[in-house]
Structures are given as C-alpha cells and as structure tokens.
N, C-alpha and C positions, 0 to 999 in steps of 0.2 A: 839668466844664470842658474842653476841649480843646483843644492847640494844637501846630501840626505843627512839626517840630524834624527839619529835613532829609527823609529819605525816611521815617522812621520816626515816628510820632504821639507826642508827649508829652502824656499825660493826667494831669490832677489830679481825683481824686475826693475826696469829703466825705463825713465821717459824723460820729457821735456819741462822743465817746474815753470808754471804759469803763472801760479799765486805762492807766495813763498809761507812757508811754516813747516811745523811738524807734529804729529799725533801719532797715537796709538789706539787702534778701537776695530772693533767687527768689521767684516766685509760685508755690505748692503748690496747686492748685486740686482740692478735696474736694467729689467730690458721692457722698454715701453710700448706701448701699441704701435705696430704699422702698418699702414695700408694696403689691403690688398686688392687694387683696382683693376679691371679689365677695360679695355676700348669697346665698352658696348653701347650701342643707339638703340633708340625707343622710336616708338613709332610717329611720325611728325604730329598727328592728332594730340599727342601730348605734350605738345611746346611749351603751352603756358603752363600746365601743372607743372613741370620741371623747372621751368624757369622761376615758378613761385619758391619752390621747394629751394632751389640755390638761395635766392634771396634771403626768405627765412636762415637759412644756414649762416648766413653772411651776418646777419642781424645779431645771431647768438654769439656769433664768433666776437663780434664787436663787445656784448655784453661781457663776455668772459674774459675778454683783454682790459675793460673797464676795470672787472673786480680785481684782476691781477696787479695794474697798477695801485689799485688803492689797498690792497695787502700788504703792499710793500711799506706804505707809511711814511712820514714826512723825513727820514731818516736818511732813506734812498733815493732823493727825486729824482737823479741821473738816470739809476737803472729804471725807474717808473716811465720813464719818456720812452724805454727800448719798447714796451708795451704800447705806449702812444703809439710811435712810431708803426707798429704793426696794426695798428687802427688803421692809421692812416695809408696804408697798403690797400686795405678793403673800401677806400674811399678814393681808391687811385681810379681816374677814368678810362686810361688805356688798359689798366689791367683787367680792370673788371668789366670793362665792353668786349675786350678779345675773349674772355672768359663765357658770357651772354651768347655772344656771336656763336661761339663751337657749342654752345647749347642748343641755340634756335634755328641756326642755317647747317650746323655739322649733327645735329641732333646724337649728340654725345649725353650720354647719362653725366647729371653735375660732377659727381666727383671726378670721372674721367677726364671731363672738360677741364677743370682745375689740374689735372695731372698734367693734362698735355699743356696747356698755356703757362703754368707757373713754374713746370720745370724748364721752359724756352726762356723764361726769363733768369732762369736760376743757373742756366748753363752761360749764358750770356757774363752775369756777374760773376761767376767763379773763373772767369779767363784771367779776370785782372789781377795784376803784379801787386798792386798796392793792398794790402792785409784790412785795411779799413775800410775800404769800397767790396773788396772780395767778400767780407764779413756780412755784406746785405744779402748773400746768398743763403745765410744760415735763416735769415729774418723771413725768405721767400718761403722756405722749407718748413718753417714753423706756422705760418699761416696756412698753407697749404695741407699739412696734415689735420690742423685745427678743422679746416673747413670740412675735410672729406672724413673726419670721425663724426662729425656734427650731423654730417648727410646721410651717413651710415648709422646712426642710431646710437652711438657708443658713447658711455659715460666718460667725463674728463679725467685724464689721470693726472696725479701729482704726487709729491714727495712731501707734502703739508703736515701730515700726521706719522711719526713715528715714534716707538716707544722706546727706543734705547739710542746712546750713541755711537754712530756708526761710521766708515770710510765707504762713500757712494761709489760703487764700479760700473760702469757703463762704456758701450760702445762710443756712444757721443751725446752729447745733452744740447736739448733748443734751449735757449734762450728763458723759456716759460717753465722748464723744467729746473733751470736753476734757481731762479726768481721766486717760483713755489715752493722752494723744500722748506723743511723745517730746521731753521738756522741754531735752535736749540740742539739738536740732534746730528746732525750732520756736522762732522768736523772735520772730514777730507774727501776729496775728490780725485780719483783716476780715471780716465778716457782713454781710449784707444786712438781717436780721432780729436781734431779741434788744434787750435793753436793760438799764442799769446794774444793776438789780438781780437780773438771770437768773444762775441757778446758772454758767452759763456765763462770765458775766462776772466773778462772784465767785471762780471757779476762777482764771480769767485773772489777777485783781489778786494771788491768792493765790500763784500762780506768777510773778509780776512777769514777765508776758509784755505788751509794749504791744498793745492791742486796739480797735477801733473797729466799731461796728454802725452799722447804717442805710444802708448804702454800696448805693444804687441799683443794680441789674443787675451787680454787683460779678463775678459768676462767667460773666457772657458779655461784658463789656467787657476783663477783663484776662485775656491770654493765658499758657497753662502757661508756667511757667519764664523769664518776662519779669520784668526787675530792678524793684522797688519799692522807693521811699524812703516808709516808713512814719514818721509822726508823728503820734502817739496822745494828744499834748499839745494839738495843736491840730485833732486831728479829721483830717488830710489824708492822703490817699496819693498819690504821684507815681508813676506810670506812665514807664518809660525817663527816669529824673530826670538833669538836669543836675549836672557835677560838683560845685558850688556849693552844690548841692541837697542832696547826698550827704554833703557836709563839715558843711553843717547841721545835716542829722541826726544825725549823730555827736555834733558838739557839745551838742546837745539832749539828748541821752541821758547824756553823761558829767556835764553839770549837774544832771540828775534824780537821777542816782545817789548824786551827791555832797550832795542834798538830802534825800535818802531815810537816807543814812548819818547824817546830822546829826538828823535828826527821830527817829529810832530810840533816840536818845541820852535821850531825854525821856519815852519811852514810860511806863518804869515811875516816874516821877516825879509829885509832885500837881498837880493843874491850879491854876495861878498866873500873876501878872503878874510882871515883873522885880523889880518893888518888892515882891513876895511879898503880894499881894491874892488870897486864895483864890476859885477858879472852880471848881465841882462840876461836875466830867466826868460825865454819865451814857449810857448805852446805851439804844437803841431793841430791843426784840426782837417777832418774830412768830409766835413757837412755843415748844413746852416745850423745846426743844433748841437752847441756844446755849452759845458758849463764850467766855469772855471772863477774862483772870485776875484774880482778886480785887484785886490791886496794880493793874490799870489805870484802873477806873472807879469810880466814888463810889455810883453808885446805878443803879437802871434805871428811866428816865424815862417810857420806853413800852411796855408791855406790849399787845399786839393781840391780842383773845381772838377775833377773826373765825375763825382757823384751825378753831377747834373747832366751829363752824357750818357751814364751807366745806367739811368733808373727810368727812361723813355724808351718809345720805339723809334726815336727821330731826334736830330739833332735841337738841342734845346735853342728858343728863339734869344733874338738880344733882349726883349723884353724879362723873360723869363730868368735870365742871367743875371741882369739889373736888379730884378728883386730880389734875388740871393745875396749878391755881392753886398747890396746896401744891409740886408739885415744882419751880416755878419759884421759890417760897419757900426752898426747900432748897437749890435751886443757887445764889441769891443771898448765901446764909451769912451771913445778918444784916441785909443792906443793903438800904433802901426799896424796895419794888417799884410801881409805878406801874401798875394795873390799869385801863385805858382799858376802859367796858363797850360791849357792841356796836355799832357803828360800820358799820352795814348796812342795806340798802333803797335803791329807786330803781336806783343803777347797780350797785349789790353784790346782785343779787338771788339769792334761794335759791329754786330751784323747788319745793322741797315745802312753803312759804309761801304760796305763789299770790300774789305780791305784784301790785298791779296794775302796768303799763307806765305810765311817765310821760315826757312830753315834754320835761321839764327837770329831770333827777333829780338834781342838784346843789341845786337849789330845792326838792327836795321831801320825800317823807317820808322822812327817814332817820336815821342815829344813833339821837341823842336822843329826837326826834320819833316815830319808829317805835316806841321803847319804851316811851314815855309811852301812845302808843295801844295796845301789846298789853301789859298788866301782868303776865299769864301767864308768859310769856317775860323779862320784865324781873326781876319777883319770884323766878324761878329762878336768875338769874344772879347777883342781889344776895345771895340765902341762900347760895348756894355760896361766894361771895366772904367774903361776915362769918366762914362757920364757917372758911375758909381762915385769916382775919386774924389768929388769935389763935396762928400758929404761925409767924408773921414778922412783918415791916413793913410791911403791906400797905396801900397806900391808894388809893381810887377816884378815878377820875376819869372827866367825862361830859362827850361829845365832842358838837358843834353845838348848842351852849347859845346863843339869839339873845337872851334876855332875862332879868330876873329873874325872871317867871313859871316859866321852865324850870328855876330853880336851887330855889325853892318846891318844885315839883311831885316833883321829882327825889329831894331831901331826906325829904319825905313818902312818897316809895316807899322808903327805907332805913329808915326807922323803922317802916315797917309790916312790912317782914321782920324786922325785930329784933324786933318783938312776935310775928311767928309763930314763930321760934327761941326766944323767952323761953317761949311757950306749951307746946312742947315740951322744955327745960330743956337745948337745945342751946348748948354753950360759943361765944362769939365776942367781940371787942374793942368793947366799946361803946362807944369813944373814935375809932374810926378815921378818920383823916382823909379830908375829901371836898374834893376840886377838880374845875376845869373846865378843857375846851379853849376857848382864845380863838382861834377860826377866822372867826367873823362881825363884821363890821364895828360892828353894834350892841350887842353885850354888850363890845368892845373901847373902845368911846366911855363905856361905863359904867363902866368898871374899878373906879372908885372905890366904886360901890354895891357889885359883885361881889365886890370885897375884903372887905368889911366881914361878907358872907355866906358865904364860903366861907374854907378852910385854905389853899389852895394854887392856882396856877392854872399852865398851859402853853402857849404858844404856839403853834399848828399854822399854821407858816409858810406851808406849801403851798397850803391852802386860804386862809386870810387874804389871801394874796396875789391868790386867785384872784378872792374876793369884793370885795377893794378895788378893783382894776383891770377887774372885770366882764368877765374874759376866761377862757373853759373852758380848764385846765391841760393837758388831754389832747388839743383841736384845734389841728393845726399851723396851720391858717389863720390865727389869732390869735394865735400864737406870741409876736410883736413886742409885744404888748400885754400880757403875764404878764410882769409885773416885780418880783423880789424885793427889788429896790434903788430902787425909785424913792421921790421925796421923801416920796410920801405914807405907804408902807408904814411908812419908817423914824420919820415924825412922829408916825402911828399906836402903832407900837413904845414910842417915847419915853413917849408919853402912858399907856401900859398898865403899864411898869415902874416908873414914877413913881408911878402909884398904889397897887402894890401895895407897894413899897418903902415909901412913907409910912403904912401901916399893918402893919409889918412880917411880911407874910406874903410867902412864897417865892411867887417867880415864874422858871419856866423856859421855853425853846425847845426844842422837841422836832421841827419839820421840819426840810427839807433845808440851811436856810443856817446849822444848828447845825453842821453839819460841816463847812462850808468854813471854814478856815483865816482868810482875809478877811473872812468874816463875822463869824466868832467874835470877831475882836478890836473891830469894829463894833458888834456887840450888846453887848459888855461895856463899851465907850463909852455908849452909849445905857442902860446900868443892866442889864442881864442879868448874874445871878451863878451860874446855873445852864444847864447846855446838856446835851442829850442827840443822841446821835448814832449811827449803825453804827458798831461796835467798830472799823472797819479805819479810823475818820477821827480817832481819839483820838490818835495821835501828833503828826499834822500840827495838829491843834489845838492841843495843850500846845505844840509847839514855838512856834507862830505868837504866844499868850501871852506865852510866856517870854520874848520877845524884845521886849516893850512895855510901859513904864510904865503905871497906871491913868491918869494925866494925859494920854498921849500919845493911849491910846484915846479918852479922852474931848474932847480937841482934836479928833481925827479924826472923831469923831460931831457934833462942833458944826460943823464946817467941811461935812461932808455934809449935815446938814441946811438948810444956808443953799443947796445947790445948787438946780437946777431939774428936770436930767435925769437919768435914770438913769445916761445916757451919760457925762456930768460926773462922778457919782459913782463909777462901774466904773473911769474912767481914773484919779479921784486914788487910790481904794483899792488897783489896780495899783503905781502909782507908790510909795503909802506903804509896801508888802509889800515891793517891791524895796527900799528903802532900808533897810527894817527887818531884813532879811536879809543885809545887806552887813556 
C-alpha cells in the first residue's frame, strides 16, 4: 500500500512477524553474493587435481564455520550449534561421497558437483510440511554457497562491520548472514522470504531483533538509506514515516521491552494459574540436538522423528534410530519423552521410497496410514523405540489416527515388535505408554472411545484446524478459512478434553495454539492441563497462566464457546489479555 506525502512517497509494507519488536532506523539493502555455476566438465586427467581442490574448499569452509560459532560467544550457545551442525554436513559421509563421485566419475567441476548434489538434498527436505525439518534445506543452501564461494576464490561476505544503526533489508538471509551480523547496529530485519521457524528467524528472536518476513519486493521498493519505521508486532514497515508513526513505534518497543522483563521472571517457575492449579508445560523438538534448561520444562511433548528419514539417502537402520532416541532420553534427564512415530508420506515425500504423488496429499496415505501399509518400516522404528524405552521415560504416539481400527492395528504392531525382541532376548519396557495424536475430526468425535483404548493423547491443533475448516494450511488463497479460534474448533476441543479427563487419561496440546499465551489461557479454561510448545514460548505462556485463576480461565472459555465467529472470539481474547496484564 502506498500513500503520497508531499514530494516523497510514504509507503506502508506488510509482512509476517517472526521476531517481536519495533524500531526506527535507516534501511540497509543487503544483496549477498550469489553463485554463478554452470554444469561444466573437466578433462578426466585432472580428476585428482579437482578432487583435491574440493577437499581444500571443504576444509576452509569448516574453519569459517568454527570461527562463526566462536564469534557468537557463550551467551548464544544454541545459535552456535547451528554452525556446528553446518560443519557436520561437511562430515556427512553420504553427502560428501556423492559430491566426490560427481567430480571423479561425472567429471563435473567441484562447484557444479556441489550444485547438483546439494540441490538434490535441498529439494528433498523442502517437500517436508514440518517447518522445523524443512528448515534444514536452508542449512544445505548455506553450506552449498559457502563451498562454491570458496572454490571460486571469493572473499567471505558478512554483516559484521556496520558504521550506523540500520534496518537490514534482504531477499533472504542465510543463518550465517544473521549470526555474523553486527548486533550493535542491526536494529531490525525485513526479508522477502523466510518463515517463523527458519534458522534466521530463530536467530533474530534470540538476538531480540525485530523482524518481519514475506514482504513482497522489499529490496526493489525500499531505497538504500531511507528512513523506516518497523513494527514487527503488527507486521508492518513504513517507508518515510510521519512523526506520529515514529513516536508510536518507539512506544510499541518500550511496551514490548517491559513485557519481556516481566515474562522473564516466570521462566524458572512451574507452570501454574494464579490460584496454584498446575499446568504441565512441555517442549516440541525436531532433532537430537535441543537446548532447554531442565528447570524450564516438564516433559518433551512432541519428539518429531522425521529428521532421521530426511537427512540421508536411505531409510535409517534400527541401530541408527536407537542411538538417536537414546541420546534424546539422556538429554531429557528422566523427564518423559513422547516419540511421535514416522509422520511422512504424500506432501512429505522421500525420493528413495518412490512414493506415488497424490492429488490431495493431506488426505492421502501419510503418517500412521503409510506405516501400517509398510510394516517393514514401521516395525524397525517400533523395535528401536522399544529398545530405547528401558533407558528413560519414553512413550509412543501415533499420528493421523482416524478411527478405532487404526488404534487396534497400531497396538497390534507394537505387540508384534515386542515379540520379535522377546525372541532375541533384547530388553525393553513392556509397560510403555501408548498414545495418539488427535488431528482428524473423526477420532475427536469418538474421544471417549479412544480414551478407553490408549494411555494418553495430544491434540495437533495445526492439522485439526485444517481438517475442521477444510482449508489447506499451506494455501494462502484459503488462509481466511483456516481458523484456530473458530467456535467449531473450541467446541471440538472441549469435547476431547472432557472425554479424556473423565477417564483420568492425560490430554495435551502440541500444536501452535499451545505456545500462544492467550490461547494457553483459553485451552486451560477448556480443560487442558498439559501444553507442549517451542521452548522460546515457555516464558510468555507461564506469565499468561500466572496472571489468571482457573475460574477466570473457565469463565473465558464459556464466554468464547457462546460466540459465533472467530473475529468475536479473538477480540474478546485480546481484551481479556490486556485486562489481565494490567
């Protein structure tokens, strides 16, 4: 949207908030080096020379990544691990051997070989619906460009030395761009691409730099050094703002800083309402590497296992899975870990499995459906999980359960895996807890029957919303129909919570709603007593819960259940939240 203001044009740009905050500063347009790689071949007699050149480039890349990690310092250990993970990619046997084969057998120039192999891996990961796993594609792109730049003899580009305070504007940022930036002077970030769970967004939040993504044509529209007012709470950037807009931006940032200081006081406290009703707060993880102090979370409510299947060129072995599951249990220090069995298929395709393309993958052969149709894959994962189960508090959870038949078949598969281990004398926990994801309306409507058959359940609010509203959550054209807070969703959630509570079976929420402070209060009022979220959301949720009594949350829920539209509900929630914070 654009408005004329005198001779200069005032322009309002909108995007998706990925890191809260507000700031006023000059624009710094960042257009990083992009590789120009042609599929060029060399003479076979130069094979060793080219292979040596590639290996030297890989060695230098490792050195750069080590330096990036060290430069972050001790206060950003989580972020430093991103670059150590990049280093691990350079040690990945399959990835590197495939690249070397492209050099020594196809006689591709090293930068072209890197382009071919890394792009293949990137495309595979980009198909994943899970944003945490799909973010690995950004890692591969980052490492790919680093190798190509080094091989072509280009100097490393970074944003580590800036002279003035700026709002960084770019088409996209690699993790290394964001981590290497001068945090003294980069006061805000605007990108055309990227998502809330990209590594760049995670780093921006860690640095508490206001950031928005998805700003169409930002690099073309915003001139270098032009004054910007960035409000990353509203998802808005104003080019050549008026004085009152500058003042409003400053006020917004002061309010946010005050809120953060208040929330930080709650992080080390147990999750509970003002009147002392305990709410267990867990975290969601998507790899073996995670950081969260044991004092800050109560359990791991969602351990996504897809990363094991997406990172290689073949199915992970039973031993590889056992190693990964055991590592997570060790890091959990005795806390419960909910392992979600393989959630893949359809939209999450694995090239090496040669799964058929489906016209409507969200309604296709995915998750538990795929596992039941491929017992060889399912049994391998179940055996690995069972073997890990006697090394900690591991529990199994099945995704995409549509009816009681799915539950019966899945439990039969667990018994079969147990029998296989018994035959070999391999130890496991015979009393392992078994649960289900509630993300399909059919099983939600039979929650009382499901509760009688399983030990626990977790609501996947993202997919449940999608199926309740019949709106593809990945399709922006139907975005208005995708409504987490619709009256239908709230009524269905209340039904599920009531059914499991009546049978004294734990029921949690592990979708995006659980990490939204206002939603956490509403979910508590509807009957939830366990919430699992991104670790970064813990402080805000704990603070929101601590400000309300259980009765207030229940009254809020009853009021929202009586409303007719999501708009009414959201307005009521906003007013309630504002009043509670006073």
